[in-house]
C-alpha positions as CSV (number, residue, x, y, z in Angstrom):
1,M,-60.5,-38.0,70.5
2,T,-61.3,-35.4,67.9
3,D,-61.6,-31.5,68.0
4,L,-65.4,-31.4,68.0
5,L,-65.8,-34.4,71.0
6,L,-62.9,-32.3,73.6
7,S,-65.1,-29.1,72.9
8,E,-68.3,-30.2,73.5
9,L,-66.7,-31.7,76.7
10,V,-65.4,-28.9,78.1
11,A,-69.2,-26.8,77.6
12,L,-70.3,-30.0,79.6
13,L,-67.8,-29.5,82.5
14,L,-68.3,-26.2,82.7
15,L,-71.9,-27.0,83.8
16,L,-71.1,-29.5,86.0
17,P,-70.2,-27.3,89.3
18,V,-73.4,-25.7,88.3
19,L,-76.0,-28.5,89.1
20,L,-73.8,-30.2,91.7
21,R,-73.7,-27.0,93.7
22,P,-76.7,-27.6,96.2
23,F,-75.3,-30.7,97.2
24,S,-71.7,-29.4,98.1
25,K,-70.2,-27.2,100.6
26,S,-67.5,-26.2,99.1
27,L,-69.3,-25.1,96.0
28,K,-71.7,-23.5,97.4
29,K,-68.9,-20.6,98.4
30,G,-68.0,-20.1,95.2
31,R,-70.6,-17.2,94.5
32,A,-69.5,-16.8,90.7
33,I,-70.4,-20.1,89.8
34,P,-74.0,-18.7,87.9
35,I,-71.5,-17.7,85.4
36,L,-70.4,-21.1,83.9
37,P,-73.2,-22.0,82.1
38,F,-73.1,-18.6,80.6
39,L,-69.5,-19.2,79.8
40,S,-71.0,-22.8,78.0
41,L,-73.1,-21.3,75.7
42,F,-70.1,-19.1,74.4
43,V,-67.9,-21.9,74.4
44,C,-70.9,-23.8,72.1
45,I,-71.3,-21.0,69.6
46,C,-67.2,-21.0,69.2
47,I,-67.5,-24.6,68.5
48,I,-70.7,-24.0,65.9
49,I,-68.5,-20.8,64.4
50,G,-64.9,-22.2,64.0
51,Q,-66.0,-25.9,63.6
52,G,-69.5,-25.8,62.1
53,I,-72.4,-27.7,63.1
54,V,-73.3,-31.2,63.9
55,L,-77.2,-32.8,64.8
56,Y,-75.9,-33.2,68.4
57,L,-75.1,-30.0,68.9
58,F,-78.7,-28.5,68.6
59,I,-79.1,-31.4,72.4
60,L,-76.3,-30.0,73.4
61,V,-77.2,-26.1,73.3
62,L,-80.5,-26.8,73.9
63,F,-79.0,-28.7,77.6
64,V,-77.0,-25.5,77.6
65,L,-79.8,-22.8,77.2
66,I,-82.1,-24.6,79.9
67,V,-79.2,-24.7,82.7
68,C,-78.9,-20.7,81.7
69,L,-82.6,-20.4,82.7
70,S,-82.6,-22.0,86.0
71,E,-79.2,-19.8,87.4
72,I,-80.4,-16.5,86.1
73,I,-82.0,-15.6,89.4
74,R,-78.5,-16.4,90.7
75,L,-76.4,-14.3,88.0
76,I,-78.9,-11.4,89.2
77,A,-78.1,-11.8,92.3
78,F,-74.1,-12.1,92.0
79,S,-73.9,-9.5,90.3
80,Q,-76.0,-6.9,92.7
81,G,-73.5,-8.5,95.1
82,M,-76.2,-10.6,97.3
83,L,-75.9,-14.1,98.7
84,N,-77.1,-17.0,95.7
85,D,-76.3,-20.4,97.7
86,F,-79.3,-21.1,99.1
87,Y,-81.2,-24.2,97.4
88,G,-85.2,-25.2,98.1
89,I,-86.8,-28.4,98.0
90,A,-87.5,-27.8,94.2
91,S,-84.4,-25.8,93.4
92,M,-83.1,-29.1,94.4
93,M,-85.2,-31.3,92.5
94,L,-84.9,-29.4,89.6
95,R,-80.9,-30.2,90.1
96,I,-81.0,-34.0,90.2
97,V,-83.4,-34.1,87.1
98,L,-80.7,-31.5,84.6
99,L,-78.2,-34.2,86.4
100,C,-80.0,-36.9,84.7
101,L,-80.5,-34.8,81.9
102,F,-76.7,-33.9,81.9
103,C,-76.1,-37.8,81.6
104,G,-77.9,-38.6,79.1
105,V,-76.1,-35.5,76.7
106,A,-72.7,-36.6,77.9
107,Y,-73.6,-40.1,76.8
108,C,-74.7,-39.1,73.5
109,A,-72.0,-37.0,73.1
110,F,-69.5,-40.0,72.7
111,R,-72.4,-42.0,71.4
112,F,-72.3,-39.5,68.0
113,A,-68.4,-38.1,68.2
114,P,-66.8,-37.7,64.8
115,E,-64.9,-40.9,63.9
116,A,-60.9,-40.3,64.3
117,S,-59.7,-38.9,61.1
118,I,-58.0,-41.6,59.1
119,R,-54.2,-42.7,59.6
120,T,-52.1,-42.3,56.3
121,E,-48.5,-44.2,55.9
122,Y,-47.1,-40.9,54.4
123,P,-47.3,-37.8,55.9
124,L,-48.9,-35.8,53.4
125,T,-48.3,-32.2,52.4
126,V,-50.7,-29.5,51.9
127,R,-51.3,-26.5,50.7
128,S,-53.8,-24.3,49.4
129,I,-54.8,-24.5,45.7
130,E,-53.5,-21.3,43.4
131,L,-55.6,-20.0,41.0
132,T,-55.7,-17.3,38.8
133,D,-58.0,-14.5,39.7
134,K,-59.9,-13.2,36.6
135,T,-60.9,-10.3,38.5
136,S,-57.3,-8.6,39.5
137,G,-56.0,-8.9,35.9
138,G,-54.1,-11.7,35.6
139,T,-52.7,-11.9,39.8
140,D,-52.2,-15.3,41.7
141,K,-55.1,-15.4,44.2
142,G,-52.5,-16.2,46.7
143,T,-49.2,-17.9,47.3
144,G,-49.9,-21.4,49.0
145,E,-51.9,-19.6,52.5
146,Q,-54.6,-17.7,51.8
147,T,-53.8,-13.8,52.3
148,A,-56.0,-10.9,51.5
149,D,-56.5,-9.5,48.6
150,S,-54.2,-6.5,47.7
151,T,-55.2,-3.0,48.4
152,S,-52.8,-1.5,46.2
153,P,-53.4,1.5,43.6
154,D,-52.2,-0.7,41.0
155,S,-54.1,-3.5,42.0
156,S,-57.4,-1.7,42.1
157,A,-57.5,-0.1,39.0
158,S,-56.4,-3.2,37.3
159,R,-59.6,-5.0,38.9
160,N,-62.8,-5.9,37.0
161,L,-65.6,-4.6,38.5
162,S,-67.5,-6.8,35.9
163,A,-66.7,-10.7,37.0
164,P,-66.9,-11.9,40.2
165,R,-64.7,-13.3,42.1
166,N,-64.6,-17.3,42.0
167,P,-65.5,-18.3,45.4
168,I,-64.5,-22.1,45.6
169,E,-61.4,-22.9,47.5
170,G,-59.7,-26.3,47.5
171,L,-56.8,-28.3,48.4
172,L,-53.6,-29.7,46.9
173,I,-52.6,-33.1,48.6
174,E,-49.5,-34.6,47.8
175,R,-47.6,-37.6,49.7
176,Q,-44.0,-36.6,50.9
177,G,-41.4,-38.6,48.7
178,G,-43.2,-40.7,45.8
179,A,-45.1,-38.8,44.8
180,D,-46.7,-39.7,41.3
181,K,-46.7,-36.8,39.7
182,R,-48.3,-37.8,36.2
183,A,-51.7,-38.6,38.1
184,L,-54.2,-35.6,39.0
185,V,-57.2,-36.1,40.9
186,I,-60.2,-33.4,40.9
187,I,-62.2,-34.3,44.4
188,A,-65.9,-32.8,44.7
189,E,-67.4,-34.5,47.8
190,A,-70.7,-33.0,49.1
191,F,-69.9,-32.7,52.7
192,P,-68.2,-31.7,55.1
193,Y,-67.1,-28.3,53.8
194,A,-63.7,-28.5,55.8
195,E,-60.2,-26.4,55.5
196,R,-58.5,-29.9,55.9
197,P,-57.5,-32.7,53.8
198,E,-60.7,-35.5,54.6
199,T,-60.8,-39.2,54.0
200,L,-60.7,-39.7,50.4
201,A,-58.0,-37.3,49.2
202,S,-55.9,-38.3,51.7
203,L,-56.1,-42.0,51.3
204,L,-55.6,-41.4,47.1
205,A,-52.8,-39.0,48.1
206,D,-51.2,-41.6,50.3
207,Q,-51.7,-44.0,47.2
208,G,-49.2,-41.6,45.2
209,Y,-51.5,-39.3,43.1
210,T,-51.9,-35.6,43.3
211,V,-55.3,-34.5,44.8
212,A,-56.8,-31.5,44.2
213,E,-60.0,-31.3,46.6
214,I,-63.1,-29.1,46.7
215,T,-63.1,-27.8,50.4
216,R,-65.8,-24.8,49.9
217,L,-68.3,-24.5,47.1
218,K,-69.5,-21.4,47.9
219,P,-68.8,-18.3,50.4
220,R,-68.1,-19.5,53.7
221,G,-71.1,-18.6,55.9
222,V,-70.9,-17.4,59.6
223,I,-72.0,-21.2,60.6
224,P,-70.0,-23.3,58.1
225,R,-72.0,-26.2,56.7
226,I,-75.8,-24.7,57.7
227,E,-77.1,-24.6,53.4
228,L,-76.3,-28.7,53.5
229,Y,-78.2,-28.8,56.4
230,R,-81.0,-26.9,54.7
231,K,-80.8,-30.2,51.8
232,L,-81.2,-32.6,54.8
233,L,-84.4,-31.5,56.5
234,H,-86.2,-33.0,53.9
235,L,-84.6,-36.1,53.6
236,V,-85.5,-37.4,56.8
237,G,-88.1,-39.7,57.1
238,K,-88.1,-40.1,53.7
239,K,-88.7,-43.8,51.8
240,E,-87.6,-43.1,48.4
241,Q,-85.8,-40.7,46.2
242,R,-83.2,-39.8,48.9
243,Y,-80.4,-38.1,47.6
244,L,-78.7,-34.6,48.0
245,L,-80.8,-31.7,45.7
246,K,-78.5,-31.8,42.8
247,E,-76.2,-28.0,42.6
248,D,-78.3,-26.2,39.4
249,D,-77.4,-22.9,40.2
250,P,-75.6,-20.8,36.9
251,Q,-73.8,-18.8,38.9
252,T,-72.2,-21.8,40.7
253,A,-71.7,-23.9,37.8
254,V,-69.6,-21.1,35.8
255,F,-67.7,-21.1,38.9
256,F,-66.9,-24.9,38.7
257,A,-66.4,-24.9,35.4
258,D,-63.7,-22.1,36.2
259,F,-62.0,-23.7,38.9
260,L,-62.1,-27.2,37.2
261,E,-60.1,-25.6,33.7
262,Q,-57.8,-23.5,36.0
263,T,-57.0,-26.5,38.4
264,V,-56.2,-28.7,35.2
265,A,-54.1,-26.1,33.4
266,R,-52.2,-25.2,36.4
267,Y,-51.5,-28.8,38.1
268,G,-52.3,-31.1,35.3
269,R,-49.6,-30.8,33.0
270,N,-48.1,-34.2,31.7
271,K,-50.8,-35.6,33.7
272,R,-53.7,-38.2,33.6
273,I,-56.4,-36.5,35.0
274,F,-59.3,-37.2,36.5
275,L,-62.5,-35.9,38.4
276,Y,-63.9,-37.7,41.1
277,A,-67.7,-36.4,41.7
278,E,-70.8,-37.3,44.4
279,G,-74.1,-35.6,45.6
280,I,-74.7,-32.6,44.8
281,Y,-71.5,-32.3,42.5
282,T,-72.4,-35.2,39.8
283,D,-74.7,-32.9,37.6
284,L,-72.1,-30.2,37.6
285,A,-69.4,-32.5,36.9
286,A,-71.7,-34.8,34.0
287,H,-72.6,-31.3,32.0
288,F,-68.4,-30.0,32.5
289,C,-67.0,-33.2,31.1
290,T,-69.7,-34.0,28.3
291,E,-69.3,-29.8,27.2
292,N,-65.6,-30.2,26.9
293,P,-64.6,-33.7,26.1
294,G,-61.2,-34.8,26.5
295,V,-60.2,-32.4,29.4
296,F,-60.2,-35.5,31.9
297,T,-58.9,-39.1,31.0
298,G,-61.5,-40.3,33.5
299,V,-64.8,-39.0,35.5
300,F,-65.4,-41.2,38.7
301,F,-69.1,-40.5,40.0
302,S,-70.0,-42.7,43.6
303,L,-73.6,-42.8,43.6
304,S,-76.6,-44.4,45.8
305,E,-78.8,-47.1,44.2
306,E,-81.8,-44.4,44.3
307,E,-80.3,-41.4,42.3
308,P,-80.4,-41.4,38.6
309,L,-77.7,-41.4,36.6
310,P,-75.7,-38.1,35.3
311,S,-76.6,-36.9,32.1
312,A,-74.5,-38.5,29.0
313,P,-74.3,-39.1,25.7
314,D,-75.1,-42.7,24.5
315,G,-72.4,-45.5,26.1
316,W,-70.3,-43.5,27.6
317,I,-71.7,-44.6,31.0
318,Q,-70.4,-47.9,32.3
319,T,-71.3,-49.2,35.9
320,M,-69.5,-50.8,38.4
321,R,-71.6,-52.0,41.8
322,E,-70.3,-52.2,45.5
323,H,-70.5,-56.2,45.6
324,N,-69.7,-56.7,41.7
325,P,-66.0,-54.6,41.3
326,E,-66.3,-55.6,37.4
327,L,-66.4,-52.5,35.3
328,L,-69.7,-53.0,33.1
329,P,-71.2,-51.0,30.0
330,E,-74.3,-49.5,30.4
331,D,-75.7,-49.7,26.9
332,N,-76.6,-52.9,25.9
333,S,-75.4,-52.9,22.7
334,A,-72.0,-54.2,21.7
335,A,-71.7,-52.8,18.7
336,D,-72.0,-48.9,20.5
337,T,-70.5,-49.7,23.8
338,T,-66.9,-51.1,21.1
339,A,-67.3,-48.2,19.2
340,V,-67.6,-45.8,22.4
341,S,-64.8,-47.7,23.6
342,D,-62.7,-46.5,21.0
343,A,-64.0,-43.3,21.5
344,A,-62.7,-43.2,25.3
345,S,-59.4,-44.2,24.6
346,E,-59.3,-41.5,21.9
347,Q,-60.5,-38.5,24.6
348,A,-58.0,-40.1,27.4
349,A,-55.3,-39.6,25.1
350,G,-56.7,-36.4,24.4
351,A,-56.9,-35.5,27.6
352,G,-53.1,-36.4,29.0
353,G,-53.6,-40.0,30.0
354,N,-51.0,-42.5,29.5
355,G,-52.5,-44.3,26.5
356,S,-52.2,-47.7,24.6
357,A,-49.4,-49.4,26.3
358,E,-50.7,-49.2,30.0
359,T,-54.1,-49.5,29.4
360,A,-53.6,-53.2,27.2
361,S,-52.1,-54.2,30.2
362,A,-54.2,-53.6,32.3
363,V,-57.0,-54.5,30.9
364,S,-55.0,-57.8,30.4
365,A,-54.8,-58.4,33.3
366,T,-58.3,-58.0,34.0
367,P,-60.2,-61.4,35.0
368,A,-61.9,-62.9,32.2
369,T,-64.6,-64.0,34.4
370,A,-66.5,-60.6,32.9
371,P,-67.1,-61.0,29.4
372,T,-69.7,-58.1,29.1
373,Q,-66.8,-56.0,30.1
374,P,-65.9,-53.1,27.8
375,E,-62.3,-53.6,26.4
376,R,-61.6,-50.3,27.2
377,P,-62.3,-48.1,29.9
378,L,-65.7,-45.6,29.4
379,P,-64.9,-42.0,29.7
380,F,-68.1,-42.1,32.8
381,C,-67.6,-44.9,36.3
382,C,-70.5,-44.7,38.2
383,Y,-69.8,-46.3,41.5
384,I,-73.5,-47.7,43.0
385,R,-73.6,-48.6,46.1
386,S,-76.8,-49.1,48.8
387,Y,-78.6,-46.5,50.0
388,S,-77.3,-47.4,53.9
389,E,-73.9,-46.7,52.7
390,L,-75.5,-43.3,52.0
391,A,-73.5,-42.8,48.9
392,G,-73.2,-38.9,47.7
393,F,-73.2,-37.7,51.1
394,G,-69.2,-37.1,51.9
395,Q,-68.4,-37.9,55.0
396,L,-72.0,-37.3,57.0
397,R,-71.9,-40.9,58.1
398,A,-68.3,-40.5,60.1
399,E,-68.5,-37.0,61.0
400,D,-72.4,-36.6,62.4
401,A,-73.6,-40.1,63.4
402,L,-76.7,-38.7,64.5
403,A,-77.6,-37.6,61.3
404,A,-76.3,-40.3,59.7
405,E,-78.9,-42.4,61.9
406,L,-82.2,-40.6,61.6
407,L,-81.3,-41.2,57.4
408,G,-81.6,-44.4,58.1
409,S,-78.0,-45.5,58.0
410,G,-75.5,-45.8,60.8
411,R,-71.5,-44.7,62.1
412,S,-69.2,-45.8,59.3
413,I,-67.0,-47.1,61.5
414,G,-63.2,-46.4,60.6
415,R,-64.6,-44.4,58.2
416,Q,-64.5,-48.3,56.0
417,D,-67.2,-46.8,53.1
418,K,-64.6,-43.7,52.0
419,A,-61.9,-46.3,52.1
420,A,-64.5,-48.8,49.7
421,A,-64.9,-45.5,47.8
422,A,-60.8,-44.8,47.4
423,A,-60.3,-48.4,46.1
424,A,-63.0,-48.4,43.7
425,F,-61.4,-45.3,42.2
426,N,-57.8,-47.1,42.0
427,R,-59.9,-49.9,40.4
428,Y,-61.2,-47.9,38.0
429,A,-58.1,-45.1,37.5
430,L,-55.0,-48.2,36.5
431,L,-57.0,-49.2,33.5
432,F,-56.2,-46.1,32.2
């Protein structure tokens, strides 16, 4: 049972004495019971601020508000020291209707509850990513945990006010004992903006990768993830082009590039370095990689079949479809593919990749049933999935089943869609 579901059940249980009070002599003696719905509303507000929103919370909050409205007169009577235990026929009928609604809302709480977090084979170590804050004269932003900015006179004097602080936050995840220090994966997923390792990051860390996961792209608002749900609204009911709008803010692009550069410089020394991007991040990632060739050993995009391929130089892209895990070049020209494959191998070597020996052994082990597969992996790999998988929406199918259903998909049982994406990425990474 997830923390979100437990919190929702607490909010619902606070309403139960209010709805049952007309039918119970012992509950009628509790004159302070009309306070409970307002306490339930406070719990809902705390859930939204602390854990972010999911669509079911709108149903829960609406029901709680209805119960609050039905108890306002009794709450006023309680505050004035008057009796509030009399219920007429109309009041009792209203409570019966509300009890029926309560059962429906409680059913929805379980029906649309988030999937439980995935369990990894190895315990994971998680710490905040430490980057150099360019606004404070080259000092570190943090020391493994989120800390407040220094308020000393010296630090204030060295602060460069012309350069805004990078708001992007991330986590560094490694498995305890036996982590592969030669491979770093930077993950940029769309949903949710959380402060804990998500499924894909956990699975890749469990396989031995050192994982740097972006947990927040922009400064935290009062309601976490509200900006993502704004982007989801225009997709409901659409029959085509059902994918998240790409992030195109120039300032955000600068912050994103700065985050990648600093993460690679700090954690990617003597390692193969990969970038995993989906959803709103794909254009940012493609632009950075084409402008800075050689930084990454390989770049892996998770895309919906309705989503356009990222912009890239001719011959840089190869595809991997969910029903066909073989890597295939997007370019139909064999000569161009061969030439670009050679260039990609040089790029991988320049990015700190392990190059020829590992690549040759990985390629020699690939099945001979794909004659069009390039001899060496190309810089960009696009993992194409059906729309029902909601590729590009991060963990939406596991975290918000109601939103997934409204978008024409369904729940990701056991977060298997992310497990499949992790397996596809691993097949691509092992080629280098």
